[in-house]
KEKE-3310 file (N, C-alpha, C; in steps of 0.2 Angstrom, whole numbers, plus 5000, padded with zeros to 4 digits):
npx = (5068:5077:5095:5106:5121:5133:5144:5159:5162:5169:5167:5165:5169:5179:5183:5171:5161:5164:5160:5147:5142:5148:5139:5125:5116:5103:5089:5082:5092:5102:5095:5095:5110:5114:5108:5113:5127:5126:5121:5131:5142:5137:5139:5151:5154:5150:5157:5170:5167:5163:5148:5132:5122:5104:5100:5104:5117:5112:5099:5099:5104:5093:5084:5089:5085:5076:5067:5057:5059:5070:5079:5084:5094:5106:5116:5127:5137:5153:5170:5176:5193:5197:5201:5193:5186:5174:5158:5155:5144:5142:5142:5133:5123:5117:5104:5103:5094:5101:5100:5093:5098:5101:5110:5119:5128:5138:5144:5163:5175:5189:5187:5197:5204:5193:5190:5202:5201:5190:5176:5169:5167:5169:5173:5177:5190:5204:5216:5230:5231:5232:5246:5252:5249:5252:5258:5272:5289:5302:5316:5313:5301:5282:5268:5257:5237:5234:5246:5248:5241:5250:5261:5257:5257:5250:5249:5247:5238:5219:5214:5212:5213:5200:5196:5199:5192:5194:5195:5204:5220:5236:5251:5265:5281:5290:5299:5313:5317:5330:5339:5337:5348:5353:5341:5338:5326:5312:5312:5310:5323:5332:5329:5335:5348:5350:5355:5350:5339:5321:5305:5291:5274:5273:5265:5266:5280:5280:5273:5279:5291:5287:5282:5292:5302:5314:5328:5329:5330:5344:5352:5345:5336:5322:5312:5301:5283:5284:5274:5271:5262:5257:5260:5267:5273:5282:5290:5296:5305:5312:5316:5317:5303:5287:5270:5252:5243:5232:5231:5241:5245:5244:5257:5265:5263:5271:5282:5288:5294:5284:5285:5287:5272:5270:5261:5244:5232:5220:5202:5197:5188:5188:5189:5188:5195:5191:5179:5171:5155:5142:5130:5141:5149:5139:5137:5150:5150:5141:5145:5157:5164:5165:5172:5180:5195:5205:5202:5204:5212:5205)
npy = (4388:4392:4395:4388:4392:4385:4390:4389:4393:4399:4392:4400:4415:4429:4428:4422:4432:4443:4439:4437:4450:4455:4449:4454:4462:4468:4472:4462:4449:4456:4456:4444:4438:4444:4440:4426:4430:4435:4424:4415:4422:4422:4408:4406:4413:4405:4395:4398:4401:4410:4414:4407:4396:4393:4382:4366:4360:4352:4358:4370:4370:4365:4375:4386:4379:4379:4370:4369:4378:4378:4387:4392:4397:4385:4375:4367:4355:4354:4348:4356:4364:4366:4364:4349:4347:4353:4353:4364:4375:4377:4386:4381:4381:4392:4400:4412:4423:4432:4444:4435:4422:4408:4407:4398:4397:4387:4378:4376:4366:4368:4379:4384:4371:4363:4369:4366:4354:4353:4352:4363:4378:4392:4400:4407:4411:4414:4423:4420:4406:4403:4406:4399:4386:4385:4397:4402:4401:4416:4425:4438:4448:4446:4456:4460:4457:4457:4452:4439:4429:4429:4420:4408:4392:4386:4371:4366:4369:4373:4385:4403:4419:4430:4443:4454:4456:4466:4464:4467:4464:4466:4456:4460:4469:4468:4476:4475:4490:4491:4483:4491:4501:4517:4528:4519:4510:4498:4486:4476:4476:4477:4465:4458:4460:4457:4445:4432:4427:4425:4428:4420:4412:4395:4388:4397:4396:4395:4405:4416:4416:4416:4428:4439:4436:4425:4428:4435:4429:4421:4422:4421:4411:4405:4407:4401:4405:4398:4395:4407:4420:4430:4434:4445:4446:4437:4440:4451:4446:4440:4449:4453:4449:4442:4447:4447:4461:4476:4488:4489:4492:4482:4477:4489:4490:4480:4487:4485:4491:4495:4491:4486:4483:4468:4459:4460:4452:4443:4440:4432:4430:4416:4407:4391:4389:4379:4376:4384:4395:4403:4406:4408:4418:4429:4428:4433:4445:4451:4453:4459:4475:4489:4500:4492:4491:4480:4473:4463:4460:4451)
npz = (4501:4515:4517:4528:4535:4544:4558:4567:4584:4599:4615:4626:4636:4632:4617:4611:4616:4607:4594:4597:4598:4586:4577:4582:4573:4574:4584:4589:4588:4597:4610:4612:4610:4621:4631:4631:4633:4645:4654:4653:4659:4672:4673:4674:4685:4693:4692:4697:4709:4715:4715:4721:4717:4719:4713:4706:4694:4683:4683:4682:4667:4662:4664:4657:4643:4628:4622:4613:4602:4590:4585:4597:4609:4615:4626:4634:4645:4651:4657:4670:4671:4683:4702:4707:4695:4691:4684:4670:4663:4646:4630:4616:4605:4593:4583:4570:4558:4546:4533:4523:4525:4537:4551:4558:4574:4581:4594:4598:4606:4600:4588:4577:4574:4570:4558:4550:4549:4540:4545:4544:4535:4540:4553:4570:4580:4591:4585:4589:4589:4577:4575:4583:4578:4563:4556:4546:4552:4553:4550:4551:4562:4564:4564:4562:4559:4546:4539:4542:4532:4522:4528:4530:4525:4510:4506:4519:4526:4522:4527:4529:4537:4537:4545:4559:4574:4582:4595:4606:4614:4618:4613:4622:4624:4639:4652:4666:4671:4674:4665:4654:4644:4645:4636:4628:4616:4621:4611:4596:4591:4603:4609:4600:4603:4615:4628:4637:4648:4644:4647:4646:4643:4645:4635:4623:4616:4602:4598:4601:4595:4581:4582:4586:4578:4571:4569:4582:4593:4595:4605:4617:4629:4634:4648:4662:4670:4683:4694:4698:4705:4696:4679:4676:4689:4687:4675:4680:4691:4681:4672:4658:4649:4638:4637:4638:4637:4639:4646:4654:4666:4678:4675:4676:4691:4696:4693:4680:4663:4649:4634:4615:4607:4599:4595:4589:4600:4595:4592:4576:4561:4551:4536:4528:4513:4503:4506:4501:4499:4491:4499:4511:4508:4509:4524:4526:4521:4529:4543:4541:4541:4533:4541:4548:4555:4555:4544:4531:4515:4502)
capx = (5072:5082:5099:5109:5127:5136:5149:5161:5163:5172:5161:5164:5175:5180:5179:5162:5158:5166:5156:5141:5143:5148:5132:5120:5114:5096:5088:5080:5098:5106:5093:5098:5116:5116:5105:5119:5132:5123:5122:5139:5145:5134:5140:5159:5155:5148:5164:5174:5166:5161:5143:5132:5115:5100:5098:5112:5120:5108:5092:5100:5104:5087:5079:5092:5085:5070:5067:5051:5063:5076:5083:5085:5102:5106:5120:5132:5140:5159:5172:5182:5201:5199:5201:5190:5183:5167:5155:5153:5139:5144:5138:5132:5121:5109:5102:5101:5093:5104:5101:5091:5104:5101:5117:5119:5134:5141:5151:5167:5182:5194:5186:5201:5205:5187:5191:5207:5198:5184:5170:5166:5169:5169:5175:5180:5195:5210:5223:5236:5232:5235:5252:5256:5250:5253:5263:5280:5294:5306:5321:5309:5293:5275:5266:5249:5235:5235:5253:5247:5240:5256:5265:5252:5258:5245:5251:5248:5231:5216:5211:5215:5212:5197:5196:5200:5184:5195:5194:5212:5223:5242:5257:5270:5287:5289:5305:5315:5320:5338:5344:5339:5353:5348:5339:5336:5320:5313:5309:5314:5330:5333:5329:5340:5355:5352:5357:5348:5332:5315:5299:5284:5269:5275:5263:5267:5285:5281:5270:5283:5296:5284:5279:5299:5307:5320:5335:5330:5332:5350:5355:5340:5334:5315:5311:5293:5282:5287:5269:5270:5253:5255:5264:5269:5278:5288:5294:5301:5311:5317:5320:5313:5297:5283:5265:5248:5241:5229:5233:5249:5243:5247:5264:5269:5263:5278:5291:5289:5294:5280:5289:5285:5268:5271:5256:5236:5228:5212:5197:5196:5186:5193:5187:5193:5193:5191:5173:5167:5148:5139:5130:5146:5150:5134:5140:5156:5148:5137:5149:5163:5159:5169:5176:5184:5203:5209:5198:5210:5209:5202)
capy = (4385:4397:4390:4387:4393:4382:4394:4387:4397:4396:4390:4403:4419:4436:4428:4421:4438:4447:4435:4437:4455:4457:4447:4459:4469:4469:4473:4455:4446:4459:4452:4435:4440:4448:4434:4421:4433:4436:4417:4412:4426:4420:4402:4407:4416:4400:4390:4401:4400:4419:4414:4400:4397:4388:4376:4362:4363:4352:4360:4378:4370:4363:4381:4389:4376:4380:4364:4370:4382:4374:4392:4397:4396:4380:4374:4360:4354:4351:4347:4362:4360:4368:4358:4346:4347:4353:4354:4370:4377:4381:4389:4375:4382:4396:4402:4420:4424:4438:4445:4428:4415:4406:4409:4393:4397:4381:4379:4370:4369:4373:4380:4383:4365:4361:4371:4363:4346:4354:4351:4369:4381:4397:4400:4413:4410:4418:4424:4416:4398:4402:4407:4393:4380:4384:4400:4398:4405:4418:4429:4445:4446:4446:4461:4462:4452:4458:4450:4432:4422:4427:4416:4401:4388:4382:4364:4363:4370:4378:4390:4406:4422:4434:4448:4453:4459:4472:4464:4466:4463:4465:4453:4466:4466:4471:4474:4479:4497:4491:4480:4494:4505:4524:4531:4514:4507:4491:4482:4468:4476:4477:4458:4455:4462:4453:4440:4431:4423:4430:4425:4418:4407:4390:4387:4402:4397:4395:4410:4421:4415:4420:4437:4442:4434:4421:4432:4442:4423:4417:4421:4419:4406:4405:4405:4402:4408:4393:4395:4415:4420:4433:4433:4449:4445:4431:4444:4456:4442:4436:4455:4453:4445:4444:4444:4450:4468:4481:4495:4489:4494:4476:4477:4494:4489:4476:4490:4485:4497:4492:4492:4487:4480:4464:4456:4460:4446:4446:4436:4432:4427:4413:4402:4386:4391:4375:4374:4393:4394:4407:4408:4408:4424:4433:4428:4437:4452:4454:4453:4463:4482:4494:4503:4487:4491:4473:4468:4459:4462:4443)
capz = (4508:4517:4518:4533:4537:4551:4559:4574:4587:4605:4619:4632:4636:4628:4609:4611:4617:4602:4590:4598:4598:4578:4574:4585:4571:4575:4591:4592:4589:4601:4614:4613:4610:4629:4636:4630:4636:4654:4656:4654:4663:4677:4676:4675:4692:4697:4691:4701:4717:4717:4714:4724:4716:4725:4709:4704:4686:4678:4683:4678:4661:4659:4663:4652:4637:4625:4617:4608:4598:4587:4584:4603:4612:4617:4631:4636:4650:4651:4665:4670:4673:4690:4706:4708:4689:4690:4676:4669:4657:4641:4624:4611:4597:4592:4575:4568:4552:4542:4524:4520:4526:4543:4553:4565:4578:4584:4598:4598:4610:4595:4582:4572:4571:4567:4551:4548:4546:4534:4548:4544:4531:4544:4560:4575:4587:4593:4581:4593:4589:4569:4574:4586:4574:4555:4551:4545:4557:4547:4553:4554:4564:4563:4567:4562:4556:4539:4538:4543:4527:4520:4531:4530:4519:4506:4507:4525:4528:4517:4532:4531:4541:4533:4547:4565:4579:4587:4604:4605:4619:4614:4616:4623:4629:4647:4657:4671:4669:4677:4660:4649:4644:4644:4630:4622:4615:4622:4604:4593:4589:4610:4610:4596:4604:4621:4628:4644:4648:4640:4652:4642:4644:4640:4628:4620:4613:4594:4595:4602:4589:4575:4582:4588:4573:4573:4571:4589:4599:4595:4613:4621:4632:4637:4655:4663:4677:4688:4700:4700:4704:4690:4675:4677:4694:4685:4671:4686:4693:4676:4670:4652:4646:4634:4641:4635:4641:4638:4649:4656:4675:4683:4674:4680:4698:4696:4691:4674:4658:4643:4627:4610:4606:4597:4590:4593:4602:4595:4588:4570:4558:4547:4531:4524:4506:4499:4508:4501:4495:4491:4505:4517:4507:4511:4529:4528:4521:4534:4549:4537:4540:4530:4546:4553:4556:4554:4540:4525:4508:4499)
cpx = (5076:5088:5103:5117:5130:5143:5153:5164:5165:5166:5160:5170:5173:5178:5173:5159:5158:5161:5150:5140:5143:5141:5125:5117:5106:5094:5086:5087:5101:5103:5096:5105:5117:5113:5111:5125:5132:5125:5127:5143:5143:5137:5148:5159:5154:5154:5169:5172:5161:5152:5141:5123:5111:5100:5104:5112:5115:5100:5093:5100:5097:5081:5081:5088:5076:5069:5060:5053:5070:5082:5085:5090:5101:5114:5122:5134:5146:5163:5178:5188:5201:5199:5194:5184:5175:5163:5154:5148:5142:5141:5139:5129:5116:5111:5099:5098:5095:5102:5098:5094:5103:5108:5118:5127:5134:5146:5156:5172:5189:5190:5190:5203:5200:5188:5195:5204:5191:5178:5167:5169:5171:5170:5177:5185:5202:5216:5230:5237:5235:5244:5255:5255:5253:5257:5269:5284:5300:5310:5316:5301:5289:5272:5261:5245:5235:5242:5252:5245:5246:5262:5262:5254:5252:5243:5250:5240:5226:5211:5216:5210:5207:5199:5197:5192:5186:5196:5201:5215:5231:5247:5263:5276:5287:5295:5306:5318:5329:5341:5342:5344:5350:5348:5338:5330:5318:5307:5311:5321:5334:5335:5334:5349:5354:5352:5356:5341:5326:5308:5292:5282:5271:5273:5264:5275:5285:5278:5275:5289:5294:5283:5288:5304:5313:5328:5335:5332:5338:5352:5351:5338:5326:5315:5304:5292:5284:5280:5268:5264:5252:5262:5270:5276:5284:5292:5299:5305:5316:5321:5317:5308:5292:5275:5259:5245:5237:5230:5240:5249:5245:5255:5268:5267:5267:5284:5293:5289:5288:5285:5285:5277:5268:5267:5249:5236:5222:5208:5198:5191:5190:5190:5192:5190:5191:5182:5169:5162:5147:5134:5135:5148:5146:5137:5145:5155:5144:5141:5156:5161:5166:5174:5181:5191:5207:5206:5204:5206:5210:5200)
cpy = (4390:4393:4392:4387:4390:4388:4391:4393:4396:4396:4396:4409:4425:4435:4427:4427:4442:4445:4438:4445:4460:4454:4451:4463:4471:4469:4465:4450:4449:4456:4446:4435:4440:4441:4428:4422:4432:4429:4413:4415:4423:4412:4402:4410:4410:4394:4393:4401:4408:4418:4407:4401:4391:4381:4372:4364:4362:4354:4367:4376:4368:4370:4386:4386:4379:4374:4364:4375:4380:4379:4396:4394:4389:4379:4367:4362:4352:4352:4354:4360:4362:4362:4355:4345:4348:4353:4362:4371:4380:4383:4382:4378:4387:4398:4408:4418:4431:4438:4437:4423:4415:4405:4404:4393:4391:4381:4375:4372:4372:4373:4381:4376:4361:4363:4369:4357:4347:4352:4357:4374:4388:4395:4406:4408:4414:4417:4422:4407:4398:4402:4402:4385:4380:4391:4399:4403:4410:4423:4436:4442:4447:4451:4463:4456:4451:4454:4440:4427:4422:4421:4409:4398:4384:4375:4361:4364:4374:4382:4396:4414:4429:4442:4447:4456:4464:4470:4461:4468:4462:4461:4460:4465:4471:4469:4477:4484:4495:4487:4484:4500:4511:4524:4525:4512:4499:4488:4477:4470:4475:4470:4455:4456:4460:4447:4439:4426:4428:4426:4425:4413:4400:4388:4390:4403:4398:4403:4416:4420:4419:4428:4442:4441:4430:4424:4435:4436:4418:4415:4422:4414:4407:4403:4404:4403:4405:4393:4401:4416:4425:4434:4440:4450:4443:4436:4450:4452:4440:4442:4457:4448:4447:4442:4448:4456:4472:4487:4494:4491:4488:4477:4483:4493:4484:4481:4489:4490:4491:4495:4490:4481:4474:4462:4458:4452:4446:4441:4437:4427:4424:4407:4397:4386:4386:4373:4381:4391:4402:4411:4411:4417:4430:4434:4434:4444:4456:4457:4457:4470:4485:4496:4497:4487:4485:4471:4467:4460:4454:4444)
cpz = (4510:4517:4525:4531:4543:4551:4567:4577:4594:4609:4625:4632:4632:4619:4607:4609:4610:4596:4590:4595:4588:4575:4576:4581:4571:4581:4595:4593:4594:4609:4616:4614:4619:4634:4636:4634:4643:4657:4657:4659:4671:4680:4678:4681:4697:4699:4697:4707:4719:4718:4718:4722:4720:4719:4705:4696:4681:4678:4680:4671:4659:4659:4658:4644:4635:4620:4612:4601:4597:4586:4590:4605:4616:4622:4633:4643:4649:4657:4664:4672:4680:4696:4708:4702:4689:4684:4676:4663:4652:4635:4620:4605:4597:4584:4574:4561:4550:4534:4521:4520:4534:4545:4558:4568:4581:4588:4598:4604:4605:4588:4575:4568:4568:4560:4546:4545:4543:4538:4548:4539:4534:4550:4564:4580:4587:4588:4583:4591:4581:4569:4578:4582:4567:4551:4550:4549:4551:4553:4555:4558:4562:4567:4568:4558:4549:4535:4540:4539:4523:4522:4533:4525:4516:4506:4513:4528:4523:4521:4532:4535:4535:4539:4555:4567:4582:4593:4605:4612:4615:4618:4615:4628:4634:4649:4662:4670:4669:4670:4654:4649:4644:4638:4625:4623:4617:4615:4601:4594:4598:4610:4606:4598:4612:4622:4635:4643:4646:4645:4648:4646:4640:4635:4623:4616:4606:4592:4596:4598:4584:4576:4584:4580:4574:4576:4579:4595:4598:4602:4618:4623:4636:4645:4657:4669:4682:4693:4700:4700:4699:4686:4675:4682:4692:4682:4676:4686:4686:4673:4664:4651:4641:4637:4637:4640:4636:4638:4651:4664:4679:4681:4677:4688:4699:4695:4684:4668:4652:4638:4620:4609:4601:4590:4593:4594:4601:4592:4582:4566:4553:4542:4529:4518:4502:4502:4506:4496:4496:4498:4513:4515:4510:4518:4530:4528:4525:4541:4547:4537:4538:4534:4551:4553:4551:4549:4534:4519:4505:4494)
residu = (MET:THR:GLU:THR:VAL:ARG:VAL:ALA:VAL:PRO:ARG:LYS:GLY:ARG:PRO:LEU:GLU:ALA:VAL:LEU:GLU:ARG:PHE:ALA:THR:THR:GLU:SER:ILE:ALA:GLN:VAL:ALA:ASP:GLU:ILE:THR:SER:THR:LEU:ARG:PHE:GLU:LYS:SER:VAL:THR:LYS:GLY:HIS:THR:HIS:PRO:GLU:HIS:ASP:VAL:TYR:GLU:ARG:LEU:ALA:ASP:TYR:SER:ASP:LEU:ALA:ASP:PRO:THR:ALA:PRO:GLU:TYR:THR:LEU:LEU:ARG:ASP:ASP:ARG:ASP:GLY:MET:PRO:ARG:ARG:ILE:VAL:PHE:ASP:SER:VAL:VAL:PHE:GLU:LEU:ASP:GLY:VAL:ASN:ILE:HIS:LEU:VAL:GLY:ARG:GLU:GLU:PRO:PHE:ARG:ALA:LEU:ARG:THR:HIS:GLU:PHE:GLY:LEU:GLY:PHE:ASP:SER:ALA:ASP:LEU:VAL:LEU:GLU:GLU:VAL:VAL:LYS:LEU:ARG:PRO:ASP:GLY:LEU:GLY:SER:ILE:GLU:ASP:VAL:ASN:SER:ARG:ILE:ASP:PRO:MET:ASP:THR:ASP:VAL:ARG:VAL:VAL:SER:GLY:LEU:GLY:ASP:THR:VAL:TYR:HIS:THR:LEU:MET:ALA:ASP:PRO:GLU:ILE:LEU:PRO:PRO:GLY:SER:ASP:LEU:ASP:ARG:ASP:PHE:VAL:ALA:ASP:TYR:ALA:GLY:ASP:LEU:CYS:ILE:SER:PRO:ARG:TYR:GLU:ARG:LEU:VAL:GLU:ALA:VAL:LEU:GLY:THR:ARG:CYS:LEU:ASP:ASP:VAL:THR:PHE:ALA:TYR:PRO:ASN:GLY:ALA:PRO:GLU:GLU:GLU:ALA:ALA:ILE:ALA:GLU:THR:GLY:LEU:GLY:VAL:TYR:LEU:THR:MET:THR:GLY:SER:THR:ALA:ARG:GLU:HIS:GLY:LEU:VAL:LEU:GLY:GLU:ASN:LEU:PHE:PRO:SER:GLU:THR:VAL:LEU:MET:GLU:ASN:VAL:ALA:GLU:ALA:THR:PRO:ALA:ALA:GLU:THR:VAL:LYS:ARG:VAL:ILE:SER:SER:PRO:GLU:LEU:GLU:THR:GLU:LEU:ALA:VAL)
# end
């Protein structure tokens, strides 16, 4: 009998798409992955009010389902946090067969926490959540996925990072050029010598402490966007900040200078080492390619 490995994955968005792309090693799997991605992008457009479908959410949910095939994609409804709390269709489940193992991807709102509670042995989630919840804060900053496991207290959790998927957006220093002395670099050393406000998103306090290092923050006070339409606009008003960027184009539109890329915000494969099985090792081998730059030595 073919063994099944359950893997916790995000329910929507860029992280789920990165996971589906990683598993799409055959044409048949790629077709299913594309179907899931297209469906969820359409539903995101509906939730945002950009698309107005003829059928209501329950009819669409029924259309997406194939109850005769237990391996086919399944979806579920969640309350979205937008005005009016609309119901949003999100990913729930699909089964792929790879290298003699059935891989059951299961949607979870918080895959990382599902691994921490031993509900799953493998899962994918944002590396940011690991920094926000379990890495130790140290004087020196944390700059790479490869360094994350060394800062996880084994007494705190059995979860470890296996590899990154390369869907990278960087937490980056941004500043008004007027606060930079001529010829200076916008990096961790600059922040260590800086005294004043540092603009960040409210939930990223511990993440920023981890990636900058505590020695940089003695004279720094966290400030927050306060309802600004774009975080970059709030950083421009504050003078210095940390925010996610891929190209930096929006930051430059607000007159900001881009500095050091502090940490890659990407989707990572994680394992609960207490739940390791031979079948789980097969899954790790399938999705961890030798050319993957952020693959860790385990």
